[in-house]
N, C-alpha and C positions, 0 to 999 in steps of 0.2 A: 371550673369554672374559669375561664379566660380573663385575663386584665389587661389593662394598657400598662406597660409599661413607660412608653415614652412615645411623645408625639400627642397629637397628630401633627404634622408637618405638611402646611398647603405650599406644593412644591410648582410644577408647574401648571399656567393658567393661558387658555385663549378665548378665543368667543365662544367655542362651546362646549370645550371640555375642561381637566383639570386630573392633576392625581395629588394624591393625598397620603402620606405615609406617615405608618407607627409601626410601633415594637411591643409586641404580646406575650405574657408571660407563660403560653404554649400555643399549640398548634389548635388555628381557629378559622371559621371567616370571618373576615372584617368587612364591613358595611358603613358605607358614608352614605347620610341621606339628607336631601337638602327638603326644606319645608314647603317648596313647591312640587315635591314628587319626585325630582331627580335626584340622580344615585348611581351608585356603581357597587360593587362588591368582590372579592379577591380572595384567595387562598392564602394564608401564609405561608412562607419560604423559612427554613433554619439554617441558620450559619453559627457554627461553633456552641451549641447549645441555646441558641437565642434563636428567636422568632418575631419575621419582619412581614407586613404586606405594604403595599405599594397598589392602593385602591385609584383604579380609573375613575373618574366622574362624567359620564358624556351625559346628550341632549340640554346642554344648556343652550340659554340664549344670551345674544351679546348684549350689553349693554344693561344689565342688570345683576340686584346684589341678593343672594339668597343664605341664610343662616343654615347651618348643618350640625349635625350629631353623627358621632362614630356607635357603632355597634359590634360588638364581638360575640358571636355564635348569637345573636338575635338582642345582646343584653346591651341597653346603652352606656358605655363608660364616658363619655363624653358629649355636652360640657360634665367638668368635673360637678359633685354635689355641693353647694353654697358656694358656688366659684363668684370672686365677686366681680369678675369681667363679662361686659357683654357676651352676646354671642358669637360665635367664630361665623366667619360668612366665605364664600366665594362670590368675589366681585369679577366679571365678564367683561374686558372691554368691549368698548363700540367703535365702530368705524367713525375714523377723524378726530376720536377724543385725544386730549394729552396725553401725554404718558410723563407720569413722576415716576423716576428712579432714584434712589438711595442707596448710598453705598459707602461702605469702608473696611476695614482690615484689623485683624490683631487683637482679637478679644479673649484675656484672661476670665475664667468662670467668677461671677459675682461671690461674694464671700456670705454664708448662711444669713439670712434675717437677723437682726438685731447686732451681728459684729459690723466691728467700722472697717470700712473698704479705706485698704492705703492709698487707693491708687485714684481715689476719688467716685464719683457715679459712674456707671454704665450707661453709655450711651444707647444701648438697646433698651435698656430699663426703662428710659426716661421716653423714649419713643414709643414706648407700649402705653406710658401711663398718659401720656398726651391722647393717644387715638383713643383709649378706653375712655378717656374721660370726654370725649367728643366721638361717636362712633360713625356719624352722618358727615363729620369734617372732611379735611384734606387727610389723605394717607399714602403712600407711596403705592404704585400698580405694581411693584416688582423691588425687591431690597436685593444687593448683589454683597455678596460676601467674598471677598477678593483674598483671603486666605487668613492662613493660623484663625482658624476656628476652632481649633483643640492645640494646648501646647502639652505634644507627650515628652519634652525634656524639659520643663519647665512648671513642675507641679506643685499643688497648692499644698500647705500644711496637711489640712485635711485628706488630702489623697496620698501625700508621702505616709500619713497612719494607715491610712486603709491598705495600700504597698506593706507596710512593715509588718501587718498583719498576717499576710499571704506568703510573704519569703523574706529571706536576709538582704536586707538592703545594703550589706557590705560588699555584696556580690553584684558584679557589673551586668545591668545598667544601673545599678542603683537605686535613686530615687526617681530615674526615668521610666515611663512604660515599657513594658517585655512582651507583651503577649496582646491576644486578641480581648480576652477578656478585660484586661488591663485599658485596653482604648475606650470599651464600651463604658467603662466606668468614666473615664474624660466628658465621654456625649451627655453621660446621667449628668454629670456635675454641671454641666454648660445649659444644659437645654431643660434640666426640670426647674431651672429658674423662674417662677411662676411666671413676672413678667414678661420675660424671653419667650416662654412655652405658649402663654397666651400669644403672642406680638407672631410666631411663627407658623402660629394656627391659621390666623386669618390674612397673614401678608404673606402673597409668593414670593419663593426665594431663590435665587441661583447661585452657586457656589463654586469655588475651584481653589485647591489646595497652596500651599506654601511652604516653606520648610518648617516649620515649627511643627507642623501638622505630621510630620514626621521626625525629622531632627535637624537642630539649628545647622544651617549652611549643606543641605543637604545637595547633592550633586552639584557641589562648589567646582569641583577639579578631576582631573584621571585620576592624580595622586590620592587626594583625600579620598575618594571612592576604594583605592585599594586598601589604603590604613582601614575603613572600615571593615571590609569585607576579612581582613586578618582576624577580626576580632570573634570571640566565640555568641555572640549576642545579635549583631547585626541583622543574619539573612531572617529571623524568628521576628525580629524589630522591622524590617520592610515590608515582609509579608502582611502582618498584619496591620501594619499600617495601611498597604494599599488595598488590602482587604476590609477593613474598616472603612477606609475610603469609599469603596464602592457603594456601601450598604447604606450609610448613612447620609452622603452626599452626591455622590455620581450619579446612580438610580432618580435621583428626582430631577435633576438637570433635564432629563429625556423626556420628549414628548410622547404621548401614546401610541405614534406610529412608530416611532425610532423604539421603541419599547419592544413592540411587537416582533421587529428586525432584527434584536439581539439575539444572536444563538446563545449568547452566557447565560441571558435569563431566562431564556427558555430553557436550559438544561437545567439551571438553580431550579426554577418551578418546579420542574416536573420530578426532582428529585426527593427520595424521603430527607437525603441531607445534601444541601449542596456546600459543603465548606469543602469536600477534593477538588471540585472543580473549581471553585473560585480561590483554591490556595494554587493551582495549576496555573491558573489565568495570573495571576499574582507573581509566580513564578517567569513567567513568558514576557509579562511586561518589564522586569527586572533585567531579563538577560537581554531583549530586543525593543528597546523605547519603540521601533517600528511598527513593532505587532500592538498596539493599542493605541487609541486617541481618547486621552481624556477632555480636550477641547471639545467645544459644542457652539452652535449657532441659535439664538434666537429672535427672532421678529418680531417686534410690539406693534403692530401697526406698521407706520412707513419709521419706524427706527430698527434699526439692526445691532443685535448686539453680536460679536465674535467674542467668547471667552476662551483665550488663550493660557495654552498649559506651559507655563514656562519655567519649570523643574523637573518632569520626568521625560520632558521631551529632548534634553540637553544631549548635544554631541561634546565628548570631554578630553577629547586627543587634543591636546596641543598645538597639532600644526592645523588641525580642521575646528577649531571650538566654534560652536554655533548655538545659539539659544535655542533653537529649533532644527529638527532634522529634518531633510528634505521633505520628506514625506508631508510631515506637518507647515513647512514653510508654502508650500504647493497647496495643501488643502487651506490654509488662510488666505492666499491669495485667490484661488478659486471663490472663495466665498467673499470676498470682499469685493471684487470686480462682477459675481453675479447679478444681473438684473440690478444696475444701479440704477437705474429710472424709478425703482418699487420702493427705493430710501430716502429720507430727506436727511436724515442722521445717522452716520457709524460709530457704534461705541465698539473699542477695542479695550475688552477688559483683560489685563495681565498685571498679577499678583506686585510684580517687582515692577517699578517706574520707567519708562522710556527714556524720560529727559530729569535729568537731575541739576543739582548745582554746579556749574560748570569746572569747579575743583574737585569735584567728586567724581565729574565727569572723566575730567582728564587723569586722574590720580587710577581710575580702573583702566583706562585706556594705554596709560604707562607702564601698571601691574602685566596686563594682559602681553604685551610684549616683553616684560623680562622673564615671564613665566614660559614664555614662547622660546625661550634662550636668545634671544636676540641680542644680548648682551653679554652671552656667556653661562656658564653652567654655575659660576658663583650666583651670580644677580640672578638667575633660574631660583636658585633655592630658597635666597632672600626673597624673591617674588611672591614663592609660593606662602611661606610663611606668613609674612603681611597678608597676601588676600585671604587667608582663615581666620586672623585674628581682626581685620577691619572690614569684614566681610567685602570684599571688593568684587561682587560678583550679578552686578546689574548688568541691563543691555549694555551699559557704556563698556563691561568687561568681556563682552564679545562684540567687536569692531564690525565686522562684518553684518552680522546679525542684526544691529543697532541702523547699519547706512541701508538694509535690506528692507527692514521695516519703515525707514525714511522713503527710499523710494517708491514703497506698495502705496503708503499715505499719500503721497505727492500723486500716483495714479489714481489711485481711488476717487482724490480729493479733486479732480480737475477736468476739465471738460464741460461740455454739453449736458452732461447729467451727474455731474457732481452734487454731492450731498452739500446740505448748510453749513454741516458740522463734519470733521473727523476730531472723536475725541477719546484718548487715550486714559483710561480709569486706571488708578493701580494703588498700592497701601503701603506695605511694609515698613516705613521708613521713621514710622511714631512723631509724622508731622503733618501739614496739610499746606497744598500750595498749588498757586495757578502758574502756568509756563505756559508761552505762545511759540509754534513754531516758525519759520520762516526759510525758503528758501533761496539760495544765490540765483539771482536770475538767469545767470548764463549757464545754468546747471538745470534748471528747471523751465528753461523759454521751449522747450521743444514739447515735453510732458504737458505743460499749462496750456497748449494751444487754444483751447475753451476761454481763455481772456480776450480773448482779440477779436469774439464776436459778441464779447458784453455778455457772459455767462460769467460770473465770478466764481472764483474757486474757494472751496469751502477754507473756514475757519477752524484750524489745526491746533489746539490743544492738550498739554497732558495736566490731568486733573487727577491729583494726591491727596488721599485723606486716610490718616491713621493717628492714633488708634482708637479701636471702639472702646475701649477697658483697657489699659494697660498703663506702664510705667512710663514715665518720661527723664530720663536723666537728664542732669545740668550739661554733659557732655553733648547729646542730642543738641538741646538747645543752642549751645554756644556753637558749637561744631556746624550746624545746616544756616544759622544766620552768617556766621562770617564766611559759608560756602558761596554764598550768593554775590558777597562783594566784588568789588574794583580791585583790589589787594590780591583776593583770592583769586582771580581768575587770572593776574600776571603769574602768580606761583605754579597755578595749573598750566600755563605755558611751557613754564621750564619743566616741569614733568614731562609734558610731550616732546620737549625738544630732546630732551636726555634719551626719550625712549624711540626717539626717532617717528611718532606715529604723525600719520596723516590727520588733515582737518577732517572732522565730522561731516557728512553731506549735508547738514542742516544748522542753523542756527536757532537759537534760542534768548528769550528773555522772562524772566520770572515777570506776571502783572499781579497777584495776589499772593500773601502769604511771609514768611514762614508762619501759621498758627498753631498752636500746642494747646494739646487739652484731650480729653472723650471725646468725641465727634464724629460727624454726618457729615457727607455731603449729599443734597438734592437735586438733580437736573428734572427742569421742568420742559418738556419739547410737546410745541404746539404748532405742526405745521413745519414751517421752516425758520422759526423761534425757539430761542433756544436761552434759559435762564437760570442760574448757579443758586444754589442756597446753600453757603456753609452754619450750621448749627454745634455748641457745645454743652455737655450736660454741666448744667450747676447747680453748688446746693444751694436752696433758700430756706430762712427761717422760719422755721415751725410749717413747715411742708417738706413735701416729696420736691427731689432734686426734678427739673426741668432743664428742657432742649432752648438754649437762647440762642438768637440768631447773630451770629459775629460779623456774617458780609453776605449781602446780595447782589447782584449783576445781573444785567442782559450780556449776552456772550453774544448772540445774534438778533437783532431788535426783531 
């Protein structure tokens, strides 16, 4: 008899359909049955001896909420017996309703119940607690997880014990994960957390990877990649990382129509065992980044989300470095400019911040110049070593890509069809802040012709929020506070002068933060208005940890 191993995860939701992801103990028929009689069914598929199903739920009505249960071969397996949580629900948005988008990144799995948490309460656990206490109250319409959903290279003590029981940790890659089976253990550890399991069953989620989903500094440079490929364990690690990401995260990002048109998904569903097909796909993705697209678009009423792969889509050749390969750049441009009149807010989700503290930005641009060889071979070797040690790999480390994104944002946010906001949502840097972008008038007057007719340009902001649940070393607190200072800005200019770096195409200033803690940001988008709230998970005496508001502000009235 089939059992439920992991899930359910409520993933895609629109006005009339949804998808629900599960892992099961054996091949079976998975069914989602809603209280109003709607539902859907799907056969499981097999990868590396594990069984999964992504169940499409159709026939839903916009603006309604219905509880659901999961059945495997006709037996109910969700809700769990004696569950302390309310029923999981599917809420379909109604036309014109406000859209609430909660987002963050970087989550270590919470320790087992009863163990002291060394990094404080988990923001997702506390969000689940709040929603469970008031099921009819405010909740996000979608949860954006912007990278590092699992840590393949920083495993917990419990996972290290589990790894040691199956192989010798003295052999590479040591206490890091090595294969698909070990990746599945990371997802069990992270997503079987009772609060998070229930939260992901009742709040739709969109996900994208960052480096720790595979390994720290993944694709930071061509030299880094050559070094990794010379090891005896990297290829299996990467294949397993991409395969497990496709199964656990990527599939749920796609709409039912996109799934129906996906040839790999059709092959995996139609095969007794889809492992070989998925492994071939992962190998092709590694060999040619342009052969696969991990980025995707979601429209939530009049809010458009473009979730951008800023890891696997890179061009690493030092003379042609780019955050996105040409095909990905074209896709992003087409999606941003397509039917601009149909959206009021453009959200660009990228795990790595576009706008950083000025010192960090200038240091990364300077380092890119050194690594390119502009100051000679000796400086290039120094630059590569510094790049890896200091994680100098954000958009600023790809200057042409930084400027190209600035130009696209300026174009998308200008003219009579301009949205009210263009908001870049990011994580990675283990703190939160808000930065506002401005374009020099002489550089933007042509693109901003809409201002002369009275149509306002979009307000452009970088919104960065991390971690959800992770450590925040003192070096990060001190470094990023200093990085925004006037002294740091002066120091940064010295770096750029030494590297012969040009000025970026856009200027920016910090308008909020930095804030440090386990935290989530929530956008409330209503018509052309936008409101932002930052909340942090806090311990409370004699009660469960809870989310407390740190700041709340109107972005656009």
